N, C-alpha and C positions, 0 to 999 in steps of 0.2 A: 097116415099121410106120409108120402114118400119125401125124404129129405133131398134137397137139390145137391147133387154132387159137383165138386169142382172139376173143371175141364183139365185134361192132362194129355199132352202130346208126347207119346212114347215111341222111341225108335228101338225096335227089337233087332238084335244081331243074333240070329238063331237059324240053324240049318234044318231044324225039325219043325214042320208045320204043326204037328200034334202038340209038341212041347210049347210052341208059341201060343196055341189056343188055350192050353191049361194055364199058362202064365197070365194071359189076358183075362181069363175068367176070374182069377184071383184079384187082379188089379181093378177090374170093373166093379168089385164089391164096394170100393171106396171112391172111384173116380169115373168121370165121363170121358172115356178114352178115345182119342184119335191116334192111330198108330201106323207105323210103316215097318216092314220086315225086310232085312237084307242079310246076306251071308257071305259077301266078299268085300274086299277093301274098295273096289271100284264102285260097287253099289252103295256102300256107306258114304263115300265121298260125295256121290251124286245126291244122296238124301240130305246130307248136311248143307250142301249148296242150295238145294231147292227150297227148303223151308226151315223154320225155327222149331226146336225141340225142347221139351222141359226135362227129359231124363233119357238116359241110354241104359237099356237092360240087355246084358250081353252074356251069352254062353261062354264058358271058359275056353273050350277047345272044339274046333270044327275042322273038317277035312281041308279047307282052303284058307282058314282064317283063325285067329285066336284073340282072346280078350286083351292081352298086353299090346298086341299090334294095333288093335282097334283104339285103345287108349292113346297110344302114340300118334296115331293118325288124327284123332280128334284134337289133340293138343297142337299138332303141327299145323292144323288149319286155323288155329287161333281161338278155339272154343273152350269154354270152361263149364261143362255141363255135369250134373250129377251122373256118375258112372257106376252102375251096380252090376256085379256078376251074379248070375243065376245059373247054376250048373248042377249036374247030377254026379259029377266025379271029383270035384275040387276037394282036396284034403286040407288039413289045417296048415301045413307048411306052405303049400301053394297059396292059400288064402292070405297068410301073413306076408308072403312075398308080394302078392298083388296089392295089398293095402299099402305096403311100403312104396310101391311104384306109383301110388296115387289113386287107386280104386277107392271109392267112398264106402262101399259095403259089399258083402257077399252073402248068398243064400243057397241052400240046397233045394233042388227042384221039388223034392218030396216033402219039404218042411217050410212052406212059405207062410201061410196063415196071415194074421193081421200085422205081423212084424214087417212084412214087405211094404205095405201101404204106409206104415208109420215111418219107415226109413225113407221112402220116396218123399213124403211130406217134409220130413226133417231136412233132407238134402236140398229140396226145392227152396225152402226158406233160407238155408245157408248160402245157396247160389245167388238168391236175390240180394242178400246182404253183401256178398262179395261184389255184385254188380253195382249198388248205391255208392260202396267204398271206392271201387275202381273209378266210377264216374266222378266222385268227389276229388279223388287224387288227380284225375285228368284235368278237372277244372282248376285245381290249385296250380298245377303245372302251367296251364294256359294263362291263368291270372298272373303267375309269376313272370312268364314270358312277355305278356302284354305290358306289365309294369316295367320290365326291363327295357322293352322297346319304347315305351312312353318316355322313360327317363333319358334314353339315348336320343329320342327325337327332340326332347326339350333341350338337351345339351348341344345337339347339332344346330338347332334354331338359334341358341344363344351365341354360338361361335360364328354363325353366318351373319348375325345382326350387326356386329361391329364393323366388319369390312363393307357390308351392304349399306350401312348408314353413311359411311364415308363416300362410297361410290355415288349414292343418290344425291348427297349434298353437293359434291363437286361437279356432277353432271348438270345440276340445276344452276350452279354458279357459272359454269362454262357456257351454258345455253343463254343465260342472261347477258354475259359479257359479249358473246358473239352478236346477239341482237343489238346491244348498245353500240358496238363498234360498226356494225353494218349500217345502222341508222346515222351515226355520226359521219361516216365516210361516204354515205349515199351509195352503198354497194349491196343493197338488199338482194338483188338478183344474183350477184356473184356469190353471196354467202348462203344462198338458199339450200344448196346441197349439204353444206356443213350443218345447217340447222336441222335438216331432215335426218342426218346421221345421228345427231345428238338426241333428236326426238325418238328415234328407233331404240337407241341405247336406254333412254329413260323408260320407254315402254317395257323393255326387257327386264329392267330392274324392278318395275312394278309387278311383273309376273313372278319374279323371285320372291318379292315381299309377300305376295299372296300365298306362295308355297310355304314360306316360313310361318305365316300366320296359321295356315292349316295345320302344320306340325304342332304349333302351340295349343291349338284348340283340342287336339287329340292326345296331348301329353297329359300325364296323371296330375290331377289337382291335389294340392297339399291339404285342401279343405273342401268341405261341401257347402260352403256358404252360397246363398242364392242372391241374385241381384238382377238388374235390367240386362236382358240378353237380346241381341239382334238376331231374330230367327232366320232371316234371309241370309245373313252373313254365315251363320252356322250351316245352313242348308247348302249354300254354294260351296263351302269348304268340303262338306260331305260329298257332294256330287263330283267334285274334282278328285277326291280320294277314291271314290267308287267307280270312276268313269271306265276303267278297264274292264270291270265286271259288266257294266251296262251296255257298252257300245256294240258288242258282238251279239246282243240278245234283243235289244229293243230300241225304239226311238224314245228320246227323252223329251217330254212336253212339260213346260212350266206354265202354271196358271196362277200367278200371284195376285191376290187381292190386297186390300188394305192389311198391312202387317205391322202392328205396333210392337214395341218391345215387350217381352214377357218376363215374368219373375221365375228365374231358373238358374242353373249353373252351366256355363258354356261347355266345358269338357263333357259333363254328363249328358247334356242335350245332344252334343255331337255324337256320343256313343249310341244314343237311342236312334237318331236319324241314320247313322251309318249301318246299324244292324238292320233296320227296316228296308233301306234302299238295297243293300246287298241281298237280303232275303227275296225281295221283289225280283231282282235280276236273276238270281239262281233258280227261281221258280220257272223261268223261261228257258227253253232249249237254245243253245247257241246256233247261229247260222241263219236265223229268220228275223233279223232285226227290223226289216222293212214291214213286216206283218204284225209286229208286236209293239206295245207301248208301255212306258212307265210314266205316269202323270203325277206331278207334284203340284198341289193346290194349297192355297191359304185363304182363310176367310175369318170374319169376326161376327160375333152375335151382338154387337153393340160396343160396349166399352170394357167388358170384364173378361171375356174369354176369346182366345185365338184358337182356331182349328187348323191343323196341318194334316192333309190327306196324302197318302202315298199309295197309289193304285197301280196294279199291273194287269196285263191281259194274259196271265199264265193259266194253268189248268184249273185253278180254283181248289177248294177243299170241301169235303163232305161235312155235314153237321156234327158227326161224332168226333171228327178231328178238331173242328173249331172249339168244341167244348173243352178240350184238353190243351189248347194251344199255349196258354200262359202257365201251365203246370211245369214245375221244375223237372228237368231231365226228359221231358217229352219232346221228341223230334220226328219230323217227317223225312229227314235227310238220311242217306245211307250211313252205315256204321263207319266211324272214323272221320266223317265230314263235319258233323255238328255235335255239340254236347247236350243240346236240349235246354240250355240255360239262358240263351240270348234273350228270348221274349219275356221270360219271367223276370230277368234283370231290368229290361226296358219298363215293364209294368211297375216294378218297385221304384225305379228312378222317377218316372212321371208322377206316380202317386206321391212321392216325396216332395214334388214341386206344388202339390195341391191340384194336380191335373188328373186326366184319365186317358186310357188308351183302350180302344176296342177294334173289332175286326168284322167285316162282312165279306162273304165269299160265296160264289156260285160256281159249281162244278162246270167246267167247259167255258166259263166266261171270264173269271179272274177274281182278284182279291183286293180289298181296300182296307188299309189300316188308317185309323183316325186318332190323332193325338190332339187332345184339348188341353190348353195351357192357360194359366191365369195371366192377364195383362199386368205389366209392372205397376207397382204403386205410384201414385201421382207424384209424390215428392222425389222418389228415385228416378222416375221418368223424366221429370224436368231437369234434374241434374245431369242425367246421361245424354239428353237431347240438346243440352246447351253447347253450341258450337260457336266459337269466337270468329268474328269476321276478320278480314285481313286488316288488322289495326296498324296504322303507321306510327312511327316513333313520335311521341309528344315532346320528348326532350332527350338529350344525349346522356345516357347513364353509364354506370360502370358495371361490367359483368365479369365474374370469375368463372372460368371453365375448369373443372377438375375431372380428369379422365386419364387413366393409365395407358390408353391407346393414343399415341401421338397423332395419328392420322385423323382420329375423331376430333380431338381437340383443335387441330388446325382447320378442319372443315367447318366446325362451329364458329371458330374465330373469323374465318373468311365470310361466313354467312351473316354475322352480326356486326362486323366492324364498320360497315357503312353507316350504321345508326348509332353505335355505341363504342365506348372504349372497352376493349376486351383483353383480359389477361388469361392466358391458358397455362396451367401447371399439370404435371403428370402424377402427382401424389397428394393424398389428403394431408400428409405431414407438411408439405410445402404450402398448401393452402392455409393450414393452421398457423404456420410461422408468419405468413403475410398478414393475417388478421390480427394476431397478437401484437405484431409490430405496428399496428395502427391503421392498416388499410381497411377501407370501408367499401362495400359493394351493394348495389341495388338488387342484384340477383346473383345467386351462386348456383350454377348449373353443375351438379355433382353426380358422377357415376355411383351407383349403389354398391356394387361389388368390386373391390380393388384389393390387390395384395398389400401386405403390411398393415395398412389402416383403411378400413372400409368407410363408405359414405355414412353408414350408420354410426360408426365410432366418432367420425368427425362431428356429426350432429350432436352426439352426446356431450362432447367436450365443449362445443360452442354454446350449448344450452347452459353451461356453467359459467363460461368466461365472456361470451358475447351473445346473449340471448336473442337480440334483435337480428343478428346475422344468421343464427340458426333458423329463424322464422322465414328468412329470405331464400332458403335452399329449395331448389327444384331437383328431384332425384331422377336421374336417367337410368332406365332399366333395359336390359336385353333379354329378360326371361331367365329361366332356370333358377327361380327363387329357392332359397333355403327356407325351412320352416321359420327360422328366426327372422329372416328378411320379410316374409309375409306378415308375421306378427308385428314387426316394426312399422311397415307401411300402413297397416290397419290402425295402429295406435296414434300416428301423427297426422296433423292436418295438411302437411306440405303437399304441393302438387307433385305429380310424376309425369315423365315423358318417356314413352316407349320407343326403343329403337326397332327398326329404322324409321326415322322421321324425315319429312320433307322440309325444305328450307322455308317455305311460306308458313307452315304450321309453327316452326321454331321461332321465326321472326314475330309472328302474331302473338305467341305465348309470352315472349320476352317484352315486347312493346306494350302489351296489355298490363304487365306488372310494373313497368317503369312509367310513372305519371309525373 
């Protein structure tokens, strides 16, 4: 019974057809050979560009070409293939020189035997190992760049949040003041243009806030904890991030059904959606957006599972491709465009949530990826969906605002002063001094990260000297948490307020605490 031989794609660089036949006869004893034969640099370049090869078998010296020139050409084109010299004239000194130049092995034409097949197999395996290693190194570099970009994005979001919170709060206060003055003076028509200008400015700040939130979603998470996640919020952020890839290739169609919160991790889910949406876009050629479609759909199977579908009208994929799609390092993209790890990472992330991801594709019709996620637990869902109404002040309380950004402190003070007595200080040390001196507050609105003394350190001291006041702290955060800050927020029951916040939400939060 004949043993099945492994396929081998061999490029022969040989000017003698007879010698090429003798060489092939020997190689065919061990491999099922597909070959090409060239004898000039131009023909070699064309052969390397046309298809992939497993090995190059090269004569040392030819009238118009030689082995070392061929080796240099191969490397110059960016290939790292097993390169073996097979020559009738090569001497030991020449062979040593060639090996030093990077040739993998050499053989005399009259003394091939089984050693040649063994050398080809050995070099093929080593080439494959060099390619797993190079891809892993590439992925590590990409991961490092992505982590750096994520950290940068988180830092940018944090720096934007402080001035943005101030702008949003003051615009809202200005709009309210204009409306009150217009009504008091009976000049509503005269003030209408000012009100429109303020409205447009507030709309613009909302757009900036969405961008900042998008950056935070795609910044690296310090932890992989899961909790209730708003799928539509993550998807909308994804579509904004990917819009430049989508808009030149396809129409975007949204078909959102009932979409409960899911048990997931927001940055990780954003990574999955971004990968799938960008893949869908890149499957479609640019310039025919009116003829193509990317459709985003959500649906539920009752109360336990949410399905998100991302479908495209691209070229589709054959069954043999679909079977390998989630395999690490498998990619249908050109060399240098993809690492082949995106979908395998998506599969791992979704499986980690207790969900699943699969794909259906028809050549010439398109592809649909289906992500199934568990709906958030009932207890977590109720907590996440609790939204306070616009609660008016029940009594006039005392509020301490602690923030090292004076403009934030002033904006908060203006927002709350109609309902409460508000004291604003710019350092945790000053807040501590006030409390130790006997001041008592119904709410302490404190920035989490400040120089000299942080909100965390203030809480620790108050827990020792004024425990009740420590319990009345609400921590204001602008993102870019340190590991210590995340751990702190997980350990304490105190509420948190994320920047940028709107005035109504802030008033509601404070009024709800002061009874």
